[in-house]
C-alpha positions as CSV (number, residue, x, y, z in Angstrom):
1,X,21.8,-84.8,70.0
2,X,19.3,-86.8,72.0
3,X,20.9,-90.2,71.3
4,X,19.1,-92.8,73.4
5,X,20.8,-94.0,76.5
6,X,18.9,-97.2,76.3
7,X,18.6,-99.6,73.4
8,X,15.4,-100.0,71.5
9,X,14.8,-103.4,73.1
10,X,15.3,-102.0,76.6
11,X,12.8,-99.2,75.8
12,X,10.3,-101.7,74.3
13,X,10.6,-103.9,77.4
14,X,10.0,-100.8,79.7
15,X,7.0,-99.8,77.6
16,X,5.5,-103.3,77.9
17,X,6.0,-103.3,81.6
18,X,4.3,-99.9,81.9
19,X,1.4,-101.2,79.7
20,X,1.1,-104.2,82.0
21,X,0.6,-101.9,85.0
22,X,4.0,-100.9,86.3
23,X,3.3,-97.1,86.0
24,X,6.3,-96.2,88.2
25,X,8.6,-97.0,85.2
26,X,7.1,-94.0,83.3
27,X,9.8,-91.9,85.0
28,X,12.3,-93.8,82.7
29,X,10.4,-92.6,79.6
30,X,10.4,-89.1,80.9
31,X,14.1,-89.1,81.6
32,X,14.8,-90.7,78.2
33,X,12.7,-88.4,76.0
34,X,12.6,-85.1,77.9
35,X,15.4,-83.6,75.7
36,X,13.4,-84.5,72.6
37,X,10.2,-83.0,74.0
38,X,12.1,-79.9,75.0
39,X,13.6,-79.5,71.6
40,X,10.2,-79.7,69.9
41,X,8.3,-77.5,72.3
42,X,11.0,-74.9,72.7
43,X,11.3,-74.4,69.0
44,X,7.6,-74.0,68.5
45,X,6.6,-72.0,71.5
46,X,8.1,-68.6,72.5
47,X,6.8,-68.0,76.1
48,X,8.6,-69.7,78.9
49,X,5.5,-70.5,81.0
50,X,3.7,-71.9,78.0
51,X,6.8,-74.1,77.2
52,X,6.8,-75.6,80.6
53,X,3.0,-76.2,80.5
54,X,3.2,-77.8,77.1
55,X,6.1,-80.1,78.0
56,X,4.1,-81.3,81.0
57,X,1.0,-81.7,78.9
58,X,2.9,-83.7,76.3
59,X,4.0,-86.2,79.0
60,X,0.5,-86.4,80.4
61,X,-0.7,-87.3,76.9
62,X,2.1,-89.8,76.4
63,X,1.2,-91.4,79.8
64,X,-2.5,-91.5,79.0
65,X,-2.1,-93.1,75.5
66,X,1.0,-95.3,76.2
67,X,-1.4,-98.3,76.6
68,X,-2.4,-98.0,72.9
69,X,1.2,-97.7,71.6
70,X,1.9,-100.7,69.3
71,X,5.5,-100.1,68.2
72,X,4.4,-99.4,64.6
73,X,7.0,-96.5,64.7
74,X,9.9,-95.7,67.0
75,X,8.8,-94.4,70.4
76,X,10.8,-91.3,69.8
77,X,8.8,-90.6,66.7
78,X,5.5,-91.2,68.5
79,X,6.5,-88.9,71.4
80,X,7.7,-86.2,69.1
81,X,4.4,-86.3,67.2
82,X,2.5,-85.9,70.5
83,X,4.7,-82.9,71.4
84,X,4.3,-81.4,68.0
85,X,0.5,-81.9,67.9
86,X,0.2,-80.5,71.5
87,X,2.0,-77.3,70.4
88,X,0.1,-76.9,67.1
89,X,-3.2,-77.3,68.9
90,X,-2.1,-74.6,71.4
91,X,-0.9,-72.3,68.7
92,X,-4.2,-72.7,66.7
93,X,-6.2,-71.9,69.8
94,X,-4.2,-68.7,70.2
95,X,-4.9,-67.9,66.5
96,X,-1.3,-68.0,65.3
97,X,-0.9,-68.5,61.6
98,X,1.0,-71.8,61.1
99,X,1.8,-71.6,57.4
100,X,1.4,-68.8,54.9
101,X,1.9,-71.1,51.9
102,X,1.1,-74.8,52.5
103,X,1.1,-75.8,48.8
104,X,3.4,-78.8,48.3
105,X,5.9,-78.2,45.5
106,X,7.6,-81.5,44.7
107,X,9.8,-80.1,42.0
108,X,13.3,-81.4,41.2
109,X,15.0,-78.6,43.1
110,X,13.5,-79.9,46.3
111,X,14.8,-83.4,45.8
112,X,18.3,-82.6,46.9
113,X,17.8,-80.8,50.1
114,X,21.1,-82.0,51.5
115,X,22.9,-79.8,49.0
116,X,22.1,-76.8,51.2
117,X,23.8,-77.8,54.5
118,X,23.7,-75.7,57.6
119,X,27.1,-75.0,59.1
120,X,28.7,-77.8,61.3
121,X,27.5,-77.1,64.9
122,X,31.0,-77.7,66.2
123,X,32.4,-74.8,64.2
124,X,29.8,-72.2,65.1
125,X,30.8,-69.5,67.6
126,X,28.5,-68.6,70.4
127,X,27.5,-65.4,68.7
128,X,26.8,-67.1,65.5
129,X,24.8,-69.8,67.3
130,X,22.6,-67.1,68.9
131,X,22.1,-65.5,65.5
132,X,21.1,-68.8,63.9
133,X,18.7,-69.6,66.9
134,X,17.1,-66.2,66.5
135,X,16.7,-66.7,62.8
136,X,15.2,-70.2,63.3
137,X,12.8,-68.5,65.8
138,X,11.6,-66.2,63.0
139,X,10.4,-69.1,60.9
140,X,6.8,-70.3,61.0
141,X,6.1,-73.1,63.6
142,X,6.1,-75.9,61.0
143,X,9.4,-74.9,59.5
144,X,10.9,-74.5,63.0
145,X,9.8,-78.0,63.8
146,X,11.2,-79.5,60.7
147,X,14.6,-77.7,61.1
148,X,14.7,-78.9,64.7
149,X,13.8,-82.5,64.1
150,X,16.2,-82.8,61.1
151,X,19.2,-80.9,62.4
152,X,19.0,-81.2,66.1
153,X,17.2,-84.5,66.6
154,X,18.8,-86.1,63.5
155,X,15.5,-87.6,62.4
156,X,15.1,-89.0,58.9
157,X,12.6,-87.5,56.4
158,X,10.5,-90.5,57.0
159,X,10.5,-90.0,60.8
160,X,9.7,-86.3,60.4
161,X,6.9,-87.1,58.0
162,X,5.3,-89.5,60.5
163,X,5.9,-87.1,63.3
164,X,4.2,-84.2,61.6
165,X,1.7,-86.2,59.5
166,X,3.1,-84.8,56.3
167,X,4.2,-86.5,53.0
168,X,8.0,-87.0,52.8
169,X,8.1,-84.8,49.7
170,X,6.4,-82.0,51.7
171,X,9.0,-82.4,54.5
172,X,11.8,-82.1,51.9
173,X,10.2,-79.1,50.3
174,X,9.6,-77.4,53.7
175,X,13.1,-78.1,54.8
176,X,14.4,-76.5,51.6
177,X,12.2,-73.5,52.1
178,X,13.2,-73.1,55.7
179,X,16.8,-73.2,54.7
180,X,16.2,-70.6,52.0
181,X,14.4,-68.4,54.6
182,X,17.3,-68.8,57.0
183,X,19.7,-67.8,54.3
184,X,17.6,-64.7,53.5
185,X,17.5,-63.7,57.2
186,X,21.2,-64.4,57.8
187,X,22.9,-63.1,54.6
188,X,22.4,-59.4,55.4
189,X,23.9,-60.0,58.8
190,X,27.0,-61.7,57.5
191,X,27.3,-59.3,54.5
192,X,28.2,-56.7,57.0
193,X,31.1,-58.9,58.3
194,X,32.7,-59.1,54.9
195,X,35.8,-57.0,54.2
């Protein structure tokens, strides 16, 4: 959804120029990664004012720490991680419960997460999309982040694991659980539509 307009080598070149002191080029980073930051922040944070503040805070942190970025991961993964951590810190300060069950269950049923696909976005009606978005909004913040990064940002399990500082098995497990919770939330709604 947020396919990069610039190649990885162009982004790398821009980052190196910024690191060498051309801070005016940071506007390119903002333009390139704003949709990613919005996806992460808007899925985790409910209040509009808080969302705007946290998007801005994310880019302030990116700007502040860009000098230490060493290309050990994709820039998108690094920025998504900053956005995620910024939101999680905010939610923790507000006392929101982030996870009710954080135990990692790497059982065989979690190995094949792709067997439980979400509907193709192109086929979803506007009403259905609103229902799905509302259902995703009912998930805990960590599950919302994983669903967003996987289905909307098309990140791999490895990229999500790096972004959220979780083991890949945990990402798979949480994605499976998030899908099961979405199914539980949405089934009663769709059961009423059946003849």
